[in-house]
N, CA, C and O atoms as a GROMACS GRO file, in nm:
protein
  584
    1MET      N    1  -2.845  -0.617  -2.209
    1MET     CA    2  -2.788  -0.494  -2.150
    1MET      C    3  -2.845  -0.554  -1.999
    1MET      O    4  -2.953  -0.599  -1.961
    2LYS      N    5  -2.717  -0.531  -1.937
    2LYS     CA    6  -2.779  -0.530  -1.802
    2LYS      C    7  -2.729  -0.360  -1.691
    2LYS      O    8  -2.662  -0.260  -1.717
    3HIS      N    9  -2.805  -0.406  -1.573
    3HIS     CA   10  -2.781  -0.276  -1.527
    3HIS      C   11  -2.651  -0.302  -1.388
    3HIS      O   12  -2.631  -0.394  -1.310
    4ARG      N   13  -2.583  -0.162  -1.415
    4ARG     CA   14  -2.415  -0.247  -1.374
    4ARG      C   15  -2.379  -0.090  -1.290
    4ARG      O   16  -2.429   0.016  -1.327
    5ARG      N   17  -2.282  -0.102  -1.174
    5ARG     CA   18  -2.198  -0.027  -1.143
    5ARG      C   19  -2.100  -0.034  -1.184
    5ARG      O   20  -2.057  -0.149  -1.178
    6PHE      N   21  -2.000   0.069  -1.252
    6PHE     CA   22  -1.896   0.129  -1.234
    6PHE      C   23  -1.784   0.150  -1.141
    6PHE      O   24  -1.798   0.251  -1.072
    7ASN      N   25  -1.641   0.059  -1.114
    7ASN     CA   26  -1.593   0.136  -1.028
    7ASN      C   27  -1.456   0.229  -1.070
    7ASN      O   28  -1.485   0.304  -1.164
    8GLN      N   29  -1.332   0.242  -1.030
    8GLN     CA   30  -1.296   0.398  -1.042
    8GLN      C   31  -1.224   0.366  -1.165
    8GLN      O   32  -1.218   0.456  -1.249
    9SER      N   33  -1.163   0.242  -1.194
    9SER     CA   34  -1.127   0.243  -1.320
    9SER      C   35  -1.209   0.276  -1.433
    9SER      O   36  -1.185   0.357  -1.523
   10GLN      N   37  -1.308   0.200  -1.416
   10GLN     CA   38  -1.389   0.215  -1.584
   10GLN      C   39  -1.472   0.359  -1.513
   10GLN      O   40  -1.579   0.371  -1.573
   11LYS      N   41  -1.460   0.435  -1.441
   11LYS     CA   42  -1.498   0.591  -1.495
   11LYS      C   43  -1.449   0.650  -1.494
   11LYS      O   44  -1.488   0.766  -1.512
   12ALA      N   45  -1.311   0.615  -1.467
   12ALA     CA   46  -1.204   0.737  -1.533
   12ALA      C   47  -1.175   0.685  -1.704
   12ALA      O   48  -1.150   0.771  -1.788
   13GLU      N   49  -1.180   0.561  -1.736
   13GLU     CA   50  -1.199   0.528  -1.914
   13GLU      C   51  -1.303   0.603  -1.978
   13GLU      O   52  -1.296   0.688  -2.066
   14ILE      N   53  -1.447   0.532  -1.886
   14ILE     CA   54  -1.569   0.653  -1.943
   14ILE      C   55  -1.530   0.803  -1.980
   14ILE      O   56  -1.542   0.864  -2.086
   15TRP      N   57  -1.480   0.840  -1.855
   15TRP     CA   58  -1.488   0.997  -1.922
   15TRP      C   59  -1.405   1.042  -1.990
   15TRP      O   60  -1.417   1.148  -2.052
   16GLY      N   61  -1.259   0.931  -1.992
   16GLY     CA   62  -1.197   0.946  -2.089
   16GLY      C   63  -1.249   0.934  -2.239
   16GLY      O   64  -1.185   0.990  -2.328
   17ARG      N   65  -1.336   0.879  -2.260
   17ARG     CA   66  -1.392   0.821  -2.411
   17ARG      C   67  -1.461   0.979  -2.409
   17ARG      O   68  -1.447   1.045  -2.512
   18LEU      N   69  -1.529   1.036  -2.304
   18LEU     CA   70  -1.666   1.120  -2.371
   18LEU      C   71  -1.570   1.264  -2.374
   18LEU      O   72  -1.588   1.360  -2.450
   19THR      N   73  -1.500   1.256  -2.305
   19THR     CA   74  -1.425   1.428  -2.352
   19THR      C   75  -1.343   1.409  -2.472
   19THR      O   76  -1.286   1.507  -2.520
   20SER      N   77  -1.331   1.301  -2.520
   20SER     CA   78  -1.245   1.272  -2.596
   20SER      C   79  -1.358   1.293  -2.751
   20SER      O   80  -1.316   1.320  -2.863
   21GLY      N   81  -1.475   1.275  -2.722
   21GLY     CA   82  -1.587   1.296  -2.777
   21GLY      C   83  -1.687   1.209  -2.848
   21GLY      O   84  -1.755   1.248  -2.943
   22GLU      N   85  -1.692   1.087  -2.795
   22GLU     CA   86  -1.703   0.986  -2.807
   22GLU      C   87  -1.840   0.956  -2.756
   22GLU      O   88  -1.849   0.963  -2.633
   23SER      N   89  -1.950   0.925  -2.819
   23SER     CA   90  -2.126   0.951  -2.731
   23SER      C   91  -2.153   0.837  -2.689
   23SER      O   92  -2.120   0.720  -2.713
   24ILE      N   93  -2.238   0.909  -2.601
   24ILE     CA   94  -2.263   0.813  -2.475
   24ILE      C   95  -2.347   0.723  -2.541
   24ILE      O   96  -2.415   0.680  -2.448
   25PRO      N   97  -2.388   0.663  -2.649
   25PRO     CA   98  -2.451   0.546  -2.646
   25PRO      C   99  -2.384   0.420  -2.766
   25PRO      O  100  -2.442   0.324  -2.818
   26SER      N  101  -2.210   0.479  -2.784
   26SER     CA  102  -2.112   0.392  -2.825
   26SER      C  103  -2.036   0.356  -2.674
   26SER      O  104  -2.022   0.237  -2.646
   27VAL      N  105  -2.003   0.429  -2.606
   27VAL     CA  106  -1.958   0.420  -2.453
   27VAL      C  107  -2.055   0.329  -2.385
   27VAL      O  108  -2.003   0.256  -2.301
   28ALA      N  109  -2.166   0.318  -2.400
   28ALA     CA  110  -2.252   0.218  -2.360
   28ALA      C  111  -2.227   0.091  -2.366
   28ALA      O  112  -2.199   0.010  -2.278
   29ARG      N  113  -2.247   0.074  -2.544
   29ARG     CA  114  -2.240  -0.051  -2.573
   29ARG      C  115  -2.106  -0.076  -2.551
   29ARG      O  116  -2.102  -0.192  -2.513
   30ALA      N  117  -1.959  -0.018  -2.554
   30ALA     CA  118  -1.822  -0.093  -2.471
   30ALA      C  119  -1.918  -0.149  -2.357
   30ALA      O  120  -1.959  -0.260  -2.394
   31TYR      N  121  -1.964  -0.117  -2.244
   31TYR     CA  122  -1.956  -0.134  -2.161
   31TYR      C  123  -2.042  -0.232  -2.145
   31TYR      O  124  -2.028  -0.282  -2.034
   32GLY      N  125  -2.143  -0.292  -2.221
   32GLY     CA  126  -2.229  -0.372  -2.225
   32GLY      C  127  -2.375  -0.326  -2.142
   32GLY      O  128  -2.454  -0.417  -2.115
   33CYS      N  129  -2.412  -0.166  -2.099
   33CYS     CA  130  -2.489  -0.116  -2.009
   33CYS      C  131  -2.580  -0.019  -2.098
   33CYS      O  132  -2.532   0.036  -2.197
   34PHE      N  133  -2.705  -0.002  -2.061
   34PHE     CA  134  -2.754   0.111  -2.124
   34PHE      C  135  -2.736   0.258  -2.102
   34PHE      O  136  -2.685   0.283  -1.992
   35PRO      N  137  -2.756   0.338  -2.158
   35PRO     CA  138  -2.685   0.472  -2.216
   35PRO      C  139  -2.703   0.542  -2.112
   35PRO      O  140  -2.620   0.622  -2.069
   36ASN      N  141  -2.874   0.507  -2.033
   36ASN     CA  142  -2.877   0.578  -1.875
   36ASN      C  143  -2.798   0.571  -1.798
   36ASN      O  144  -2.800   0.669  -1.724
   37ALA      N  145  -2.690   0.470  -1.766
   37ALA     CA  146  -2.680   0.443  -1.706
   37ALA      C  147  -2.505   0.532  -1.695
   37ALA      O  148  -2.435   0.542  -1.594
   38ILE      N  149  -2.473   0.592  -1.855
   38ILE     CA  150  -2.381   0.672  -1.845
   38ILE      C  151  -2.451   0.803  -1.841
   38ILE      O  152  -2.383   0.898  -1.803
   39ARG      N  153  -2.610   0.830  -1.882
   39ARG     CA  154  -2.598   0.944  -1.832
   39ARG      C  155  -2.613   1.036  -1.675
   39ARG      O  156  -2.602   1.156  -1.650
   40ARG      N  157  -2.650   0.895  -1.572
   40ARG     CA  158  -2.671   0.907  -1.502
   40ARG      C  159  -2.541   0.930  -1.398
   40ARG      O  160  -2.542   0.975  -1.283
   41MET      N  161  -2.437   0.887  -1.475
   41MET     CA  162  -2.294   0.952  -1.410
   41MET      C  163  -2.271   1.084  -1.428
   41MET      O  164  -2.228   1.150  -1.333
   42GLN      N  165  -2.300   1.149  -1.562
   42GLN     CA  166  -2.264   1.252  -1.586
   42GLN      C  167  -2.322   1.346  -1.505
   42GLN      O  168  -2.261   1.445  -1.465
   43VAL      N  169  -2.468   1.313  -1.472
   43VAL     CA  170  -2.584   1.402  -1.364
   43VAL      C  171  -2.505   1.423  -1.241
   43VAL      O  172  -2.460   1.532  -1.207
   44LEU      N  173  -2.492   1.332  -1.187
   44LEU     CA  174  -2.427   1.297  -1.041
   44LEU      C  175  -2.323   1.387  -1.026
   44LEU      O  176  -2.302   1.443  -0.919
   45THR      N  177  -2.244   1.410  -1.142
   45THR     CA  178  -2.111   1.512  -1.150
   45THR      C  179  -2.152   1.685  -1.200
   45THR      O  180  -2.090   1.791  -1.191
   46GLY      N  181  -2.270   1.652  -1.247
   46GLY     CA  182  -2.275   1.799  -1.292
   46GLY      C  183  -2.279   1.818  -1.457
   46GLY      O  184  -2.320   1.912  -1.525
   47GLY      N  185  -2.218   1.690  -1.493
   47GLY     CA  186  -2.161   1.676  -1.665
   47GLY      C  187  -2.001   1.714  -1.624
   47GLY      O  188  -1.923   1.759  -1.709
   48ALA      N  189  -1.979   1.701  -1.545
   48ALA     CA  190  -1.805   1.757  -1.532
   48ALA      C  191  -1.725   1.640  -1.481
   48ALA      O  192  -1.739   1.587  -1.370
   49LYS      N  193  -1.645   1.610  -1.567
   49LYS     CA  194  -1.562   1.486  -1.486
   49LYS      C  195  -1.496   1.538  -1.325
   49LYS      O  196  -1.427   1.639  -1.316
   50PRO      N  197  -1.520   1.472  -1.232
   50PRO     CA  198  -1.462   1.502  -1.100
   50PRO      C  199  -1.329   1.467  -1.073
   50PRO      O  200  -1.287   1.357  -1.108
   51ARG      N  201  -1.246   1.563  -1.005
   51ARG     CA  202  -1.148   1.558  -0.997
   51ARG      C  203  -1.122   1.445  -0.884
   51ARG      O  204  -1.201   1.406  -0.797
   52ALA      N  205  -0.996   1.404  -0.907
   52ALA     CA  206  -0.955   1.308  -0.765
   52ALA      C  207  -0.977   1.287  -0.681
   52ALA      O  208  -0.913   1.384  -0.639
   53ARG      N  209  -1.028   1.230  -0.563
   53ARG     CA  210  -0.997   1.263  -0.399
   53ARG      C  211  -0.900   1.239  -0.333
   53ARG      O  212  -0.876   1.118  -0.330
   54THR      N  213  -0.820   1.312  -0.266
   54THR     CA  214  -0.721   1.298  -0.194
   54THR      C  215  -0.724   1.303  -0.053
   54THR      O  216  -0.838   1.316  -0.011
   55ILE      N  217  -0.653   1.298   0.017
   55ILE     CA  218  -0.672   1.313   0.174
   55ILE      C  219  -0.587   1.382   0.180
   55ILE      O  220  -0.487   1.332   0.128
   56ARG      N  221  -0.565   1.518   0.234
   56ARG     CA  222  -0.548   1.629   0.305
   56ARG      C  223  -0.402   1.542   0.386
   56ARG      O  224  -0.389   1.436   0.446
   57GLN      N  225  -0.269   1.706   0.329
   57GLN     CA  226  -0.174   1.642   0.402
   57GLN      C  227  -0.158   1.663   0.523
   57GLN      O  228  -0.077   1.617   0.604
   58CYS      N  229  -0.241   1.735   0.534
   58CYS     CA  230  -0.204   1.753   0.699
   58CYS      C  231  -0.257   1.672   0.797
   58CYS      O  232  -0.230   1.683   0.917
   59ALA      N  233  -0.360   1.559   0.730
   59ALA     CA  234  -0.394   1.489   0.869
   59ALA      C  235  -0.323   1.389   0.894
   59ALA      O  236  -0.217   1.339   0.857
   60LEU      N  237  -0.456   1.360   1.010
   60LEU     CA  238  -0.309   1.255   1.068
   60LEU      C  239  -0.321   1.105   1.032
   60LEU      O  240  -0.418   1.036   1.001
   61SER      N  241  -0.155   1.070   1.049
   61SER     CA  242  -0.125   0.979   0.952
   61SER      C  243  -0.107   0.832   1.039
   61SER      O  244  -0.075   0.840   1.158
   62LEU      N  245  -0.129   0.688   0.972
   62LEU     CA  246  -0.175   0.571   1.042
   62LEU      C  247  -0.083   0.639   1.182
   62LEU      O  248  -0.120   0.686   1.290
   63ALA      N  249   0.058   0.616   1.117
   63ALA     CA  250   0.147   0.599   1.243
   63ALA      C  251   0.119   0.693   1.368
   63ALA      O  252   0.160   0.655   1.478
   64GLU      N  253   0.041   0.834   1.354
   64GLU     CA  254   0.027   0.950   1.441
   64GLU      C  255  -0.077   0.870   1.518
   64GLU      O  256  -0.083   0.886   1.640
   65ARG      N  257  -0.173   0.772   1.448
   65ARG     CA  258  -0.273   0.760   1.490
   65ARG      C  259  -0.260   0.639   1.613
   65ARG      O  260  -0.328   0.626   1.715
   66GLU      N  261  -0.138   0.552   1.558
   66GLU     CA  262  -0.110   0.449   1.654
   66GLU      C  263  -0.025   0.471   1.779
   66GLU      O  264  -0.018   0.395   1.876
   67GLU      N  265   0.061   0.624   1.755
   67GLU     CA  266   0.096   0.679   1.871
   67GLU      C  267   0.007   0.743   1.949
   67GLU      O  268   0.007   0.708   2.067
   68ILE      N  269  -0.072   0.832   1.914
   68ILE     CA  270  -0.186   0.858   1.998
   68ILE      C  271  -0.250   0.722   2.108
   68ILE      O  272  -0.249   0.712   2.230
   69SER      N  273  -0.293   0.644   2.014
   69SER     CA  274  -0.306   0.462   2.055
   69SER      C  275  -0.216   0.444   2.221
   69SER      O  276  -0.259   0.430   2.335
   70ARG      N  277  -0.098   0.450   2.172
   70ARG     CA  278  -0.005   0.406   2.268
   70ARG      C  279   0.031   0.486   2.363
   70ARG      O  280   0.100   0.444   2.456
   71SER      N  281  -0.013   0.622   2.354
   71SER     CA  282   0.048   0.729   2.424
   71SER      C  283  -0.107   0.691   2.564
   71SER      O  284  -0.099   0.695   2.687
   72LEU      N  285  -0.208   0.662   2.490
   72LEU     CA  286  -0.386   0.683   2.566
   72LEU      C  287  -0.354   0.520   2.674
   72LEU      O  288  -0.384   0.508   2.793
   73ALA      N  289  -0.291   0.421   2.593
   73ALA     CA  290  -0.233   0.368   2.718
   73ALA      C  291  -0.168   0.361   2.868
   73ALA      O  292  -0.187   0.310   2.979
   74LEU      N  293  -0.050   0.470   2.774
   74LEU     CA  294  -0.016   0.531   2.943
   74LEU      C  295  -0.014   0.656   3.004
   74LEU      O  296   0.068   0.718   3.071
   75GLN      N  297  -0.187   0.684   2.939
   75GLN     CA  298  -0.265   0.751   2.998
   75GLN      C  299  -0.162   0.909   3.066
   75GLN      O  300  -0.129   0.969   3.168
   76LEU      N  301  -0.154   0.908   2.934
   76LEU     CA  302  -0.047   1.050   2.875
   76LEU      C  303  -0.216   1.181   2.849
   76LEU      O  304  -0.313   1.146   2.782
   77SER      N  305  -0.208   1.288   2.905
   77SER     CA  306  -0.291   1.407   2.866
   77SER      C  307  -0.294   1.439   2.696
   77SER      O  308  -0.208   1.411   2.613
   78CYS      N  309  -0.412   1.500   2.681
   78CYS     CA  310  -0.393   1.558   2.525
   78CYS      C  311  -0.268   1.614   2.493
   78CYS      O  312  -0.201   1.594   2.392
   79ARG      N  313  -0.239   1.701   2.610
   79ARG     CA  314  -0.121   1.793   2.550
   79ARG      C  315  -0.002   1.721   2.532
   79ARG      O  316   0.047   1.696   2.422
   80ALA      N  317   0.041   1.689   2.636
   80ALA     CA  318   0.120   1.570   2.629
   80ALA      C  319   0.128   1.451   2.481
   80ALA      O  320   0.219   1.462   2.399
   81ILE      N  321   0.061   1.385   2.473
   81ILE     CA  322   0.011   1.364   2.318
   81ILE      C  323   0.088   1.444   2.181
   81ILE      O  324   0.176   1.416   2.099
   82ALA      N  325  -0.003   1.560   2.212
   82ALA     CA  326   0.054   1.645   2.110
   82ALA      C  327   0.148   1.722   2.110
   82ALA      O  328   0.160   1.810   2.025
   83ALA      N  329   0.256   1.696   2.235
   83ALA     CA  330   0.370   1.727   2.253
   83ALA      C  331   0.465   1.673   2.161
   83ALA      O  332   0.545   1.736   2.092
   84ARG      N  333   0.443   1.512   2.171
   84ARG     CA  334   0.526   1.407   2.152
   84ARG      C  335   0.503   1.376   1.957
   84ARG      O  336   0.559   1.298   1.881
   85LEU      N  337   0.411   1.463   1.940
   85LEU     CA  338   0.334   1.457   1.760
   85LEU      C  339   0.360   1.558   1.726
   85LEU      O  340   0.355   1.576   1.604
   86GLY      N  341   0.399   1.668   1.812
   86GLY     CA  342   0.428   1.785   1.694
   86GLY      C  343   0.306   1.833   1.678
   86GLY      O  344   0.325   1.924   1.598
   87ARG      N  345   0.190   1.831   1.703
   87ARG     CA  346   0.072   1.850   1.672
   87ARG      C  347  -0.033   1.955   1.786
   87ARG      O  348  -0.053   1.926   1.904
   88ALA      N  349  -0.066   2.029   1.745
   88ALA     CA  350  -0.195   2.129   1.843
   88ALA      C  351  -0.254   2.013   1.927
   88ALA      O  352  -0.257   1.896   1.888
   89PRO      N  353  -0.310   2.064   2.067
   89PRO     CA  354  -0.341   1.993   2.164
   89PRO      C  355  -0.488   1.944   2.110
   89PRO      O  356  -0.539   1.833   2.128
   90SER      N  357  -0.558   2.089   2.019
   90SER     CA  358  -0.684   2.036   1.957
   90SER      C  359  -0.734   1.938   1.871
   90SER      O  360  -0.842   1.882   1.857
   91THR      N  361  -0.573   1.930   1.793
   91THR     CA  362  -0.602   1.840   1.698
   91THR      C  363  -0.657   1.699   1.751
   91THR      O  364  -0.762   1.642   1.722
   92ILE      N  365  -0.549   1.657   1.842
   92ILE     CA  366  -0.578   1.533   1.954
   92ILE      C  367  -0.717   1.486   1.989
   92ILE      O  368  -0.783   1.389   1.952
   93ALA      N  369  -0.750   1.619   2.098
   93ALA     CA  370  -0.875   1.626   2.159
   93ALA      C  371  -1.019   1.620   2.019
   93ALA      O  372  -1.136   1.591   2.045
   94ARG      N  373  -0.980   1.645   1.915
   94ARG     CA  374  -1.058   1.650   1.825
   94ARG      C  375  -1.096   1.493   1.785
   94ARG      O  376  -1.197   1.425   1.806
   95GLU      N  377  -0.965   1.464   1.714
   95GLU     CA  378  -0.968   1.340   1.693
   95GLU      C  379  -1.048   1.208   1.827
   95GLU      O  380  -1.149   1.137   1.818
   96LEU      N  381  -0.937   1.224   1.950
   96LEU     CA  382  -1.054   1.096   2.017
   96LEU      C  383  -1.231   1.134   2.035
   96LEU      O  384  -1.321   1.051   2.047
   97ARG      N  385  -1.244   1.280   2.032
   97ARG     CA  386  -1.404   1.308   2.020
   97ARG      C  387  -1.459   1.240   1.928
   97ARG      O  388  -1.553   1.166   1.957
   98ARG      N  389  -1.412   1.250   1.789
   98ARG     CA  390  -1.459   1.153   1.688
   98ARG      C  391  -1.488   1.012   1.693
   98ARG      O  392  -1.585   0.955   1.643
   99ASN      N  393  -1.392   0.960   1.758
   99ASN     CA  394  -1.343   0.853   1.773
   99ASN      C  395  -1.377   0.728   1.900
   99ASN      O  396  -1.342   0.611   1.912
  100GLY      N  397  -1.455   0.816   1.979
  100GLY     CA  398  -1.544   0.745   2.098
  100GLY      C  399  -1.426   0.730   2.198
  100GLY      O  400  -1.403   0.629   2.264
  101GLY      N  401  -1.355   0.849   2.199
  101GLY     CA  402  -1.314   0.907   2.370
  101GLY      C  403  -1.187   0.846   2.351
  101GLY      O  404  -1.141   0.796   2.248
  102GLY      N  405  -1.113   0.860   2.515
  102GLY     CA  406  -1.009   0.818   2.575
  102GLY      C  407  -1.020   0.631   2.566
  102GLY      O  408  -0.927   0.555   2.537
  103HIS      N  409  -1.102   0.609   2.587
  103HIS     CA  410  -1.131   0.467   2.639
  103HIS      C  411  -1.157   0.382   2.544
  103HIS      O  412  -1.132   0.263   2.563
  104LEU      N  413  -1.220   0.430   2.412
  104LEU     CA  414  -1.240   0.345   2.337
  104LEU      C  415  -1.166   0.352   2.160
  104LEU      O  416  -1.200   0.288   2.061
  105TYR      N  417  -1.067   0.449   2.177
  105TYR     CA  418  -0.985   0.483   2.053
  105TYR      C  419  -0.920   0.324   2.038
  105TYR      O  420  -0.885   0.234   2.115
  106ARG      N  421  -0.929   0.346   1.890
  106ARG     CA  422  -0.845   0.261   1.836
  106ARG      C  423  -0.772   0.244   1.681
  106ARG      O  424  -0.834   0.181   1.595
  107ALA      N  425  -0.673   0.287   1.657
  107ALA     CA  426  -0.614   0.330   1.573
  107ALA      C  427  -0.603   0.346   1.403
  107ALA      O  428  -0.583   0.435   1.320
  108HIS      N  429  -0.632   0.179   1.412
  108HIS     CA  430  -0.681   0.159   1.278
  108HIS      C  431  -0.846   0.180   1.251
  108HIS      O  432  -0.897   0.210   1.143
  109ALA      N  433  -0.907   0.159   1.362
  109ALA     CA  434  -1.075   0.190   1.324
  109ALA      C  435  -1.076   0.284   1.284
  109ALA      O  436  -1.142   0.304   1.182
  110ALA      N  437  -0.962   0.444   1.374
  110ALA     CA  438  -0.980   0.608   1.357
  110ALA      C  439  -0.963   0.565   1.196
  110ALA      O  440  -1.062   0.584   1.125
  111GLN      N  441  -0.843   0.508   1.135
  111GLN     CA  442  -0.805   0.558   1.000
  111GLN      C  443  -0.882   0.560   0.932
  111GLN      O  444  -0.919   0.668   0.886
  112ARG      N  445  -0.959   0.409   0.884
  112ARG     CA  446  -1.072   0.324   0.854
  112ARG      C  447  -1.093   0.423   0.815
  112ARG      O  448  -1.052   0.460   0.705
  113ARG      N  449  -1.201   0.534   0.940
  113ARG     CA  450  -1.302   0.624   0.938
  113ARG      C  451  -1.283   0.752   0.878
  113ARG      O  452  -1.369   0.815   0.818
  114ALA      N  453  -1.182   0.781   0.894
  114ALA     CA  454  -1.092   0.904   0.853
  114ALA      C  455  -1.101   0.887   0.688
  114ALA      O  456  -1.168   0.965   0.621
  115GLN      N  457  -1.020   0.768   0.625
  115GLN     CA  458  -1.031   0.736   0.516
  115GLN      C  459  -1.167   0.743   0.413
  115GLN      O  460  -1.177   0.801   0.304
  116ARG      N  461  -1.270   0.661   0.488
  116ARG     CA  462  -1.375   0.662   0.410
  116ARG      C  463  -1.430   0.848   0.420
  116ARG      O  464  -1.452   0.933   0.333
  117GLN      N  465  -1.434   0.849   0.564
  117GLN     CA  466  -1.502   1.048   0.521
  117GLN      C  467  -1.451   1.130   0.434
  117GLN      O  468  -1.518   1.216   0.378
  118ALA      N  469  -1.262   1.100   0.406
  118ALA     CA  470  -1.241   1.164   0.333
  118ALA      C  471  -1.304   1.159   0.174
  118ALA      O  472  -1.310   1.260   0.103
  119LEU      N  473  -1.341   1.055   0.140
  119LEU     CA  474  -1.350   1.036   0.010
  119LEU      C  475  -1.459   1.026  -0.008
  119LEU      O  476  -1.466   1.005  -0.130
  120ARG      N  477  -1.568   1.026   0.036
  120ARG     CA  478  -1.724   1.064   0.055
  120ARG      C  479  -1.736   1.127  -0.070
  120ARG      O  480  -1.678   1.232  -0.099
  121PRO      N  481  -1.838   1.042  -0.173
  121PRO     CA  482  -1.876   1.120  -0.316
  121PRO      C  483  -1.998   1.246  -0.273
  121PRO      O  484  -2.108   1.224  -0.223
  122LYS      N  485  -1.946   1.363  -0.305
  122LYS     CA  486  -2.057   1.483  -0.283
  122LYS      C  487  -2.095   1.521  -0.411
  122LYS      O  488  -2.014   1.552  -0.499
  123PRO      N  489  -2.206   1.521  -0.422
  123PRO     CA  490  -2.274   1.551  -0.553
  123PRO      C  491  -2.245   1.744  -0.564
  123PRO      O  492  -2.233   1.841  -0.489
  124ALA      N  493  -2.245   1.710  -0.717
  124ALA     CA  494  -2.220   1.888  -0.767
  124ALA      C  495  -2.345   1.925  -0.751
  124ALA      O  496  -2.450   1.866  -0.726
  125LYS      N  497  -2.296   2.098  -0.778
  125LYS     CA  498  -2.434   2.192  -0.780
  125LYS      C  499  -2.479   2.195  -0.883
  125LYS      O  500  -2.578   2.267  -0.876
  126LEU      N  501  -2.463   2.149  -1.006
  126LEU     CA  502  -2.501   2.145  -1.064
  126LEU      C  503  -2.618   2.001  -1.146
  126LEU      O  504  -2.713   1.998  -1.224
  127GLY      N  505  -2.520   1.886  -1.056
  127GLY     CA  506  -2.616   1.816  -1.045
  127GLY      C  507  -2.747   1.773  -0.989
  127GLY      O  508  -2.835   1.692  -1.018
  128GLN      N  509  -2.712   1.897  -0.855
  128GLN     CA  510  -2.860   1.895  -0.752
  128GLN      C  511  -2.917   1.939  -0.806
  128GLN      O  512  -2.983   1.859  -0.872
  129CYS      N  513  -2.946   2.070  -0.834
  129CYS     CA  514  -3.015   2.202  -0.889
  129CYS      C  515  -3.032   2.199  -1.028
  129CYS      O  516  -2.939   2.215  -1.106
  130LEU      N  517  -3.185   2.172  -1.071
  130LEU     CA  518  -3.185   2.157  -1.180
  130LEU      C  519  -3.151   2.319  -1.249
  130LEU      O  520  -3.074   2.362  -1.335
  131ARG      N  521  -3.258   2.377  -1.155
  131ARG     CA  522  -3.257   2.503  -1.188
  131ARG      C  523  -3.168   2.631  -1.284
  131ARG      O  524  -3.204   2.716  -1.365
  132LEU      N  525  -3.010   2.582  -1.212
  132LEU     CA  526  -2.930   2.637  -1.184
  132LEU      C  527  -2.891   2.621  -1.308
  132LEU      O  528  -2.864   2.715  -1.383
  133ARG      N  529  -2.882   2.432  -1.354
  133ARG     CA  530  -2.808   2.364  -1.439
  133ARG      C  531  -2.870   2.459  -1.565
  133ARG      O  532  -2.800   2.482  -1.664
  134GLU      N  533  -2.940   2.485  -1.559
  134GLU     CA  534  -3.050   2.503  -1.663
  134GLU      C  535  -2.990   2.648  -1.734
  134GLU      O  536  -2.948   2.673  -1.847
  135VAL      N  537  -3.007   2.737  -1.600
  135VAL     CA  538  -2.958   2.857  -1.619
  135VAL      C  539  -2.770   2.869  -1.677
  135VAL      O  540  -2.732   2.961  -1.750
  136VAL      N  541  -2.700   2.782  -1.636
  136VAL     CA  542  -2.554   2.825  -1.668
  136VAL      C  543  -2.565   2.722  -1.850
  136VAL      O  544  -2.492   2.716  -1.949
  137GLU      N  545  -2.665   2.675  -1.819
  137GLU     CA  546  -2.640   2.581  -2.016
  137GLU      C  547  -2.708   2.667  -2.100
  137GLU      O  548  -2.688   2.660  -2.222
  138ALA      N  549  -2.811   2.775  -2.037
  138ALA     CA  550  -2.834   2.874  -2.164
  138ALA      C  551  -2.755   2.984  -2.164
  138ALA      O  552  -2.740   3.053  -2.265
  139LYS      N  553  -2.685   3.014  -2.026
  139LYS     CA  554  -2.568   3.147  -2.055
  139LYS      C  555  -2.437   3.050  -2.138
  139LYS      O  556  -2.364   3.125  -2.202
  140LEU      N  557  -2.399   2.916  -2.148
  140LEU     CA  558  -2.343   2.896  -2.218
  140LEU      C  559  -2.362   2.895  -2.379
  140LEU      O  560  -2.294   2.935  -2.473
  141ALA      N  561  -2.445   2.852  -2.369
  141ALA     CA  562  -2.515   2.837  -2.517
  141ALA      C  563  -2.522   3.009  -2.607
  141ALA      O  564  -2.541   3.045  -2.723
  142LEU      N  565  -2.499   3.062  -2.504
  142LEU     CA  566  -2.523   3.212  -2.577
  142LEU      C  567  -2.378   3.240  -2.624
  142LEU      O  568  -2.364   3.294  -2.734
  143ARG      N  569  -2.248   3.205  -2.538
  143ARG     CA  570  -2.125   3.201  -2.557
  143ARG      C  571  -2.092   3.112  -2.686
  143ARG      O  572  -1.982   3.123  -2.741
  144GLY      N  573  -2.191   3.021  -2.735
  144GLY     CA  574  -2.119   2.948  -2.805
  144GLY      C  575  -2.056   2.812  -2.744
  144GLY      O  576  -2.002   2.722  -2.809
  145ASN      N  577  -2.074   2.818  -2.608
  145ASN     CA  578  -1.987   2.673  -2.586
  145ASN      C  579  -2.015   2.542  -2.556
  145ASN      O  580  -1.935   2.460  -2.512
  146VAL      N  581  -2.189   2.516  -2.591
  146VAL     CA  582  -2.259   2.405  -2.568
  146VAL      C  583  -2.299   2.423  -2.672
  146VAL      O  584  -2.382   2.346  -2.721
   0.00000   0.00000   0.00000
């Protein structure tokens, strides 16, 4: 057995096996890892399959970020850039402030940073707080769901 990290497709398959009723030890054997690796994956998400992370539709696209970069090279103001993109001036100002200001702004670096921030893992509340998890489990047991 070896210690390992799972990629996104492996995690999806593991969650599929677990939700279909397969036991943790048998899933661990299938992946050649210790059962604690599977349990740790469950604990970090509060025992529930995490939903797929997506970037908001209203977020700036790479094309818009490139247009911001080109407009900055033309020394246009935030208001002028916003008018060209059909966005609020505050959106452009926030984008510039987050990514080094007008003189350091780079579209591809800003896009990579935005994607990294949007996809950051957030620990589940039930995974973080043992006391809360115990209360939830106890109440679910009263209803017969556990």
